[in-house]
N, C-alpha and C positions, 0 to 999 in steps of 0.2 A: 083027733089030730087037727082037723080043720079049725075047731074052736080055739085050740092052743095057738095056732098060727095067727088067727084073728086077734087074739089077746095080745100077742107080741107086737103085732102091727099097730094096734091102738095105743100101746105105750110109746111108740116112736112118733106117731102123728095122731093127735087127738081130734083134729077137725080139718076140714078142707082149707087150703090157703085162700086168703082173700084176693090175692093178686097172682096172676100167672107169672111164672118165671120169665126173666128178660129174654131168654133164648128159646122159650117154648113156642112152637108154631101156633099161629092164631089167624083168624079172619075177622076183619072189621067190616061192617056193612053200613053204607050211608046212602041217602037218597039225594039225587040232584034233579033239577027241572029237566024235562025231556028235551027242551029247546037248547039246553047247554051241552048235551051229549056230544054234538058235533065239535064244539070248541075244545072239550076235554080230549077227544080223540085226535083232532088236528088233521091237516091235509095229509092224506095217505098214512095216517096213524103216527105222524111225526111227534106230536105233543105227548101222547101216551107212551110212545117208545122212549122219549127223553126222561119222563117221570120214572119209568121202570129201570132205565140204565142208571140214573143218578141215585135213586133210593134203594134199588135192589128188591123192591116189593113186586109181587104179581098183582095185576089189576084186571078185573073182569067187569064189563059194563053191560047191563041188560037193556033191552029196548024201552022198559018202563022207567029208566033212570036209576035203577038199583046198581050201586057200585060196590063190588067186593074187593077189598084190599087184603092180600095174604102175604105173610112173611114170618120167618122165625126170629126176626129182630124187631123188637118193639119200637125202636127209634126209627126204623125204615117205614113202618106203618104210619107213625105220627107224621113223618115228613111227607109221605105220599098223600095222606088225607089233607094236610094243610095245603099242599100244592093244588090238589083237585078242588078244594073249597075256594081257593083264591081265583080259580078259573070260573067255577060254576056260580059263584055268588057275585052280586053287584056291589061296588063300593058304596058306602053310605055318606050322604051329604053331612058335613060338619065333623066327620071323623078325621083323625090325623094318621097319615101313612108315611112309612119310610120310602124314599124314592131315589132314583138315579137319574142325573141329567143326561139325556141322550142326544139332544141337539140344542145349540145356542143360536138364536136368531136376533135380529135387530129389535123386534117387538116383544121378546121374551124368551123363555126356555121351555123346551119340551121335556117332561119328566115321566119316566116309566115308574109307576107307583103301585100297581095292584096286579101282580101277575103279568099278563100280556098287555095291560091297559096303560095308555099314555095320556097325558093331559098337558095343558099349557099353563105355565106360570107367566102371566102377563108382566111386562116390565114394571108396571105400577104395583105389582104384588110381590116383587122380589125382596125389597127391604123397606124399612120404615121411612127413610128419607127419599129424596129424589134420586133416581138412578139415571146417569147419563148413557152408559152402555151396559148391555146385559153381561158382557164378558168381564166387567169390573166386579161383578158379584159372584157369578158361577162360571164354571167351564165344564165341558163334556166329561162325564165319568164321576162328577162330584156326587157324594151321598148327601141327600138333603131330607128334611122333614117337611111334608106339605099337608095342607088342610084342603079337603074337597069342598069347594064353594058351590058346586052344582054344574048344570049344563047351560050353555048359552043357547040363543035362539036357533042355531044350526045343529044343535046336538053335540057340540064339542065340549070336552071336559075342561072345567075351569078350576085351577088350583091356586093356592096362595102360600108363599113362604113367609111373608111378613106377619101372618097371623099366628105363627108357631115359633116358640123359642127354639132356635136351632140346636142349642146345647142340651136342653132338658127334654124337649119334645112336648112341653105343655102349651095349651091353647091360650094365647095372649088376649084374644078377644073375650074370653069368658072371665078373665081375671079382673079387668077394670070394672065390669058391672058389679062384681062382688064387693070391690073396694068402695064404690060410690054409695052403696046402701049404708044407712046409719047402723052402727053397731047396736045390737039388742042389749038392753040393760036389765 
């Protein structure tokens, strides 16, 4: 009887599925640096509670930096992992990020671009030409694309908008170098 049942089962499903079903409960595990655990949890657990509320995933963080994200929804797990990684990793110099203008000043605009991280787009880095007033180019709440230039001598994040094509998001500083080189024959 048992062999007959196994035979019928193997007709219906010959091998294990390569991918779990979209609504199958699952747990993803990732490692974060131990010094970033505090940032992921936040003051009084504020950040981690917000991640759980917005994504619906359950999150458990161990003291050694092991993060377990569990949910029956694959999209919730992906969103929670992306959020945690954006907090736990540092932005890379030369990379292009999507950002939101959070404050406009006379000398430039502060842009939130990497999870909780903000940086300054100096007035000289807003547009290709000379900019008289920061508010001529951007206003609070604008979605912009910024390139991370690095940190200044005081450890402040320096960003550039003029180095990035705002429509396509491509790096304009990398393009001219390629055009100036003679074409290979």
